[in-house]
N, C-alpha and C positions, 0 to 999 in steps of 0.2 A: 504493500499500499504506500502510495506517496503521501508523506506527511503534509498536512495543510500548510505548514510553514516552509515547505521546500521552496515554493516560488519566491517567498520573501528572503530565504537564505541564499538563493542562487546568485543574486547580484552581489551579495557580500563575498561568497566564495569566489565568484568570478573576478572581483577587484583584487583579491589577494593572489589570483593566478596571473596578474599582469608582470611583464618582465621587469619593470622598474622595481617592483616590491619583493619579487621572489628569486629572481635569477642570482643576484649577488648573495643573497642570504642562504640559498641552497648550496651554491658552490662553496661558501665560507664554511658551512656547517657539515659538508659531506664527509669530511675527514675529522674525527675527534682530535682535539689538541692534546698533546702529552700533558699528563698531570691534571687535566680538566675533569673533575669528578661530576660535572654537570653535563657531560656529553649526552646527546639525545638518544633515546631508544629508537629501535627500528622494527617496523612491521611490514610484512608483504601481504597484500590482499590479492588473492588469485581468484579471478572472476570465473567460476565454473559454469554458470549459465547467466545470461544477460541480467544484470542487476543483482546477482547473488555472488557473493565472495567468501571464500574460506581465508580466515586470518591465520597467518604463520608467524610466530614470533610474539613479542609482548604486546598486548592490547591495553593500553593505558586509558584512564578516565578522560584525559585530555583528548586522546585520539577519537574516542566514541563521541565526545561532546563536539569536537571541532568539525568532524566529518559527518555528523548526524547519522551515525551507523545505527541501524535497527536490527537488534539481535533476533535470530530465528531459532525457535525451539526445535532441535533435531533429536529429541529424545528417542525417536524410532530409528535411529541410525545405530547399527550394531557396533561393538567394539572393533570387530574384524573390519568392517567397512571404514571406520574412522582411521585406523591404521593404514589401510590400503590407500585411502585418499591422501593422507599426509605423506606417505612414502612416495607416491607417484607425483604429487605436485612439487615435492622437494627437488625433483629432477628438472623442473622447467626453469629456464633462465638461471638466475643466481640465487634462488630461493634456498639452496643448500647452505647459504651463508648463516642461516639462523641456527644451524648446528643443533645442539642439544635441545633447543626449544621445540623442535618437530615433534618429539615424543609427547609433549604436553599440548600441542596445538589443538587438539580435540578433546582435552581434559574436561572442558565445561561446554555448555551449549552456546557460550558466547563466542565460540570459534567460527560461527557462520553468521553472516550479516547481509541484510538486504541494503543495497546501495541506491540511493536517491539519484535522480538525473543530475542534481546539483553536485553531488559528491563525485560522480563519475566525471563530470565536466571540469571540476576543480583538479582532480588528480591528473586528468588528460592535459589540462592546461599546464600543470607543473611539468608533465612528461615532455612537453614540447620544448622545455628549457633544459632539462637534464634527463637523458635517456640512458639507461644502463642495462645491457643484456635483454633488450626488448621490453623492459618494464618502464612504466610511466612514474616519475619520482615527484613527490609533492612533500610539503613540510607543514608541521603544525607549529604555530608561533604563539608564544605567550610572552607578553612585555617586549616584544620586538626580537626575541631569541627563539631558534628552533629547539623545541623540547622533545619533539618526536618526528621521525622521519617515516613516511609511508610510501610504499611502491605499489602500484596497481598493475598487475599482469592481465591484459584484456582477455576476454573470453575467446578470441580467435587463437590464442596460443594454446588454450586448454583443449580446443576442439580438434586437435590433431588426431588422426585415426588411431595411433598407437595408445593414446591416453583414453580415448573413448572406449576402446575395447577392454582396457584394464580396469577402468573404474566407472564405465558407463551406468550399470544398474545402481551403483552406490550413489552416484551424482543425481540419478533420477530421483532417489529417495530424498535427497537434500532438496531438490527442486519442488517435489510434491509438498514437502512440509513448508517450504517457503510460500507456495501458492495457498496452502491452508491458512498460513499466518496472514497473508495479504487480504483474503476475503474475510477471515474472522475479524481483522482489524476494521474493515468497513462496516461489517454488521454491528460491531460493538462500539461504533462511533456514537457519541453521546446524542442519538437522535431523540428529540423531545417528544416522544410518543406518550403524551399526558393522557390521563383518563378521559378528558373531554375529547381529544382527538380520536381515541380508540372507539368512543361511542359511535362515531360515524363510519367506522370501518368494519370489516367483516370479522366479528369476534369469533364465530364458530370455525372459520377457515383458519384464522390465526392460531387458535388453540391446537388444531390438528397439526399444523406445520411446526409450531414451537415444540410440541411434544417429540416429533421426530428430531428436531435440531438438538434438543436437550439429551436424547438417547445417544446420538452419534458424538456429541461433545463430551459426554461422560466416558464413552468407550475410548475416545482418543486420549483423554486425560489419564485414564488408567494405564493405557498402552505405553504412553510416555513415561510414566512412573515405573513401569516394570521393565521398560526397554524392549518390549515385544508384545505381540498380540496374542493373549491367551486363547485357547481353543473354545472354551465356553463363551468368551466375550465375542469372538468372531462369529459363532453360530447364531448368537442373538442378533448381531448386526446384519449378518447376511440375509436374515429372514425379512429385513426392512428394505431391501433393494427395490422392488417394485414400487413401494409406497414413496421412496426417495425420488425415483425416476419420474413418477407421476406428478409429484409436487414440482419438481424442477421444470418439467415440460409445460405444466399448467401456467406458471408464471412467466416462463420464457415466452410462451405464445401471447400472454397478456401484454407483456411489455412490447413484444414485437408488433402487436396491433396498434398500440398507442403510437409507436414509431412510424407505422405505415399511414396512419390516419393524419398525423401531423405533416408527413411528406406530401400529402394530397391537397393540403389546404393553403389558402393564401394567408397573409399576415393577420387580418382581422379574424378570420375563421379559426386560425390556430389559437389566438388568444382566447376566443370563446370556448373553444374545445378544452384547453388547459384549465380555465376557470370553472367550467362545468364539471370536469372529470378530475379536479385536483386531488381529491382524497383517494380516488381509485389509483391514480398514477402514483402517489406516495406509497400506498399499500403494496401495490404490484411490484414496484421497484424494490421496496424493502424485503418483500416476500421472496423475489427472485435471488437476492443476495443471500438471504437466510437459507434457502433451499440449496443454493450453490455451495454455501459453506458446509452444509451437511453432506452433500454429494461429494465434495472434495475430501472431507473427513473420511467418508466411506471408502473412497478410492485409495486414500493414503493407507488405511488399515489393510485393505486388499493387497496393495503393493507390498506392504511389510510382510504379510503372509507368503506372497510369492517370492519375495526376496529370501526369506528364510528356506523355502523349499528349493531356491535356485542354486544353492550351494551343491545340490546333488543332481538337479535337473536344469539343463541349459535353457529349455524353453520357458521355464518359470522365471529365470533371470532376464530373459529377453522381454517377458510379459510386463516386468516392471517399467521398462523403458516405453513400451506401447501405452501402458496406463498413464505415464507422464505426459506423453505427446498428446493423447486424446483429451486428458483433463486440461492441459494447457490451452488447447484450441477452444474448448468449451468455455473456459473462464475468459479468454480474450474476447470471444463473440459476446458473451453475456455482459461483461463490463463495458465494452464499446456501446451497446445499445442502451444500457442503464445509464451510462454517463451522459449520453446525448439526451435522453428523456428527462433525467433528473435535473440537468442544467437548463433545459428549455423551460421547465416549470419554475425553477428557482429564479430564472432571468425575468419571467413574467411577474412573479411575486415581488421581486426586488424593484421592478419598475412601478408596480402598484404602491409599494411602500413609500416611494417618493412623491406620490400624487396626493394633493390636499384632500384629507378626509377619507380616502379610499381604503386605508390600511385597516380601519376598524369596522368597515362595512362587510357583512357576511356575503360570501360568494354565492353565486346562483345555485349550483348544485343541480342534480337531476330531479325531475319532477317526483319521482317515487320517494326521494329523501326529503320532501318538503316539510314533513312533520318532525323531522329530526332536527337537532340543534345544528344549524349551519355554521361553518367555521369561517372566521375572517382570514384575510390574506396574511395578516401578522402572525396568527396562530399557525397557519400552515408553513410560512416561512420559518418560523422558530423550529418547526418539526423537521424540515427538510434541509435547512441551511448546513448543519454540521456534515451531513452526508454529501451534499453538493460540494462543499469545500474540500472534503477529503478526496473525492473523485477528480475534481478539477479545481485547483485553488482560484479564487476569484481575482479578477484584474485589479490593480491598485486604483484608487480614485484618480480621475482625470484632472490634469492641470490645464489651465487656459494655454492654448497655442500661442506662438509668437505672433501669428497673423490673426488679428481680431478686427473684423469689419463690422463694427456696431457702434451704436451711440455710446458716448463716454459714460453715461449713467447706467449702462446695462449691468445688471447682476448676472454674470455669466455662470456663477456657481450653481444656480437653479437648473440651467440647461445641462451643465456638465454632470450633475448627479444622475440625471435620467439617461443622458447620452452614453454614459459609462457602460450601461448594460446592453446597449445595442451594437457595441464594437465587439469584434471577434478576437480570438486569441492572437496576440502579436500585432493587432491592427494600431496604427498610430494616427492620432488626430493632428492634422496639419493646419486647418483653417476653421474658424468659427465665425459665422456672420449672421446678421440680422437686417434684412432689407427693409425698405420703406416704400410700399406700393403707393400708387397715385391716390389722392384723397377722392372720396365720392363726390364732393363739391366740384372738384376739378374736372372730373369725368362728365358731370351733368353740364358744366360750362362748355366743354368741347362738343357735346352732342346737341345741346339746345340753344347755345348762344346765351345762356343766363346762369346765374349761380344761385344755388339754394343753400343759404347760410345755415339753415337749421339742420341740413343734412351733412354739413361739412365736418365729418369726423373721421378720425383714421381708420382705415380699413385693417383687417388682420395682417400682421406681419408674417414673413416667411423666415424660418430658421435654415441657415445653410451650413452644413458641416462637411468638410472635405477631408478625407482620410488618405492614406497611401493606397487604398484599394477602391474607394467609391465615394460618390457624392450623395449625401442624405439631406433631403429637404422635408419640411414639415410646417404646417400652420402653427403659429406659436400657441394659440389657445388650445388646439387639439394636443399638442406635444406636452404642454404643462398641465392640462387638465385630465387628459386620458392616456398619455403616454403613447400617442399615435404618430407615425411618420407618414410622409406623403410619397415621395419618390425615393428610390434606392437604385442609383446609376452607377454601374461599374465604370472606373475611369478609362477603360479601354474603349468605351463608346463615345468619348469626346472627340469631336471632328474639328471644330473651330471655336476660337475664343476672341472676342473683340472688346477692348476697353477704350472707348474715345478719350482722347487727352483733355477735351474740354468738358466742363459740367453742363448740365442741362439748364433750361430757363429758370428752374427753382434752386439752382446751385447744388444739385445732387449729382453723384457719380453714377455711372451705368456700366454694366457688364452684360454682354450678350453671349450666351453659351449655346452652341449647336451641337447635338449629339446625333447618334444614328437614328433616333426615334423623335426627338423633340427639339423645339427652338425655345429657349428659356432666356428671359430678361430679368435682371436683378438691379434695382435702384437703391442706392444707399444714402442715408441722411447727409445733410450738409456738413455736420460736424464730425463725419468719419473722415479720418486722415487719408488723403490721396495715396500715400505711400502704402497703406494697408490694402486698398483696393487694387493697386498695381500688383502687390504681392499676391493677392488672391488670383488675379489673372495669370500671373506667372506660374503659380502652382498648377492651375488648370491647363496652361499651355504646355507643360511638360508631357501631358498625355495626348496632345493633338496628333491624330494620325488617321489616314484613310486606308483601310485594309485593301489588298489588291483585288479581292472579290467584289467590294463596293465600288472600286474604281472601274472595274470592267462593267458593272451594271450601269454606271453613270455615263459611260461612252457608248453603250449600245444604242440608245435612241438616235444618236448622231449618224451612226453607221447605217441604221435602218432607213432613215430619212434620205441620206444620200443614195442608197440603193434604190429606193422607190422613185426618186427623181430621174435616175438614168434609164429606168425601165420605160416610163411614159414619155421620155424625150423632152420633158419640160423641166424647168428649174423651179416653177412656182414662184410665189411671192416672197418666200422665206429663204434667206441666204444663211448657209451654215458654213463657217470656216473651220478648217482643221489646223491647229497650231502645233501638233506634235506633243501636246501635253494634256493632262487630265482635264475633264470638263470642269468649269468653274462651279462652285457651290454657292448659291444665293443665300445670304443669311437673313434671319427674320429681323423685322423691326427696323 
């Protein structure tokens, strides 16, 4: 499981991976100075599966804290497999340097760790500065001094055929217990399923599922304590296979149906679906993870039994690796669907939480649930937020971009709090703007030759947000009141941008945007700095492009007209000239 704080830590870890801060310190500390009793300890982390590492050497508290290592309980790994793994891994790279520590490498369950993406990135960044025997070198610093040196041997080095044959089944047991730890961590996330929340959910179905989960959880705990799966315990668990499979498939299909429905709906319909089915989405997602945890626990017990028998039967040993592969595929698929579904709901609830008065208003719910206590979005967000954050850490709050095309008195924070939840992972906000449409009175003046002062009030403004991927527009009232956006235009659809140097008759600046589908005009208040408007136009202009296929379509009418004129022998009243370049595009307005 990725710790919710991983995304917050990655930047910090990345900073310390920069050459200015690590290079000299790692080189200086690589060789202990004679007589220096404070020389750093050394640990080698051998990645035996993506994100799973075996620690050889001393594992200090500083190392665990600095690298955010997450220990994996490998109580079902036999002493024989522990010794086999340690001996085999010691022959990779320079890990033999840990010498006598190898014998103790698996003395406790803290010898196996799950590595976060941030930890892997940090050690890899260090490795780019100091590489020894194929291992990436990083340092743990306290008060500016290296107190612990860590080397990461990536999974590619351990996947060599000779090592896979020697310790493949043993590593499969490690991987299965890591998977179980990962899913169990998600299930045990402090999801706020209060009594009031549970009243709206399927208590009968939950009782059935939780009984199965508890049975498997107890069996796994006993097996880890014993170091093996007792025959009587396995017989009891084996009888639950059909029930476990049924529960897993039921909620897998439920989650899959939610995902399918959301994929068919537009933005407005998606929101309505999520609000109407919010409690069902939460229940089905949590139930799928719970059934997946029970199923993974069952498969781990099954693999442990097969591993014990595999010392005498080769097929049983190979079965362990098959179980690992199939279980890994099932978990990957289930987590991907669950992550997408949970985050879609959490995103909608987070948007609602930013709207005035909406957080405490009960959601619609289904008609058959009308007599039940309907939950507010705040209650549902409290229930699902810990799980959503664990599956995918939320993006940090948005800061105002450098380009701000809006009146000086604008409170951009209101817009940024809502806009934050519309951006995708890694998407960067580059421009925020607020246009000033023509006044109603001015429109009447142009249409009828007179002014209606009583109706001369400002029309609704338009929000303009430009990211590195798209252009988002919205009516400000709808955006701030309902969290609704208008257009979502990928930047690759930008064809032309025009920003006249002179202001219009009212002293306002104008930008015309032509996309593959629309002609758009934005007018900005007179107190908006010209430099900001020019900067907005420049950002948009970076994406100006006419794809070859569109260019060909624009040229086709010209060639067709020339062909028709030559066939009837007349030139007609229209003259078309070919200049050897693409046809001009007329901009709007």
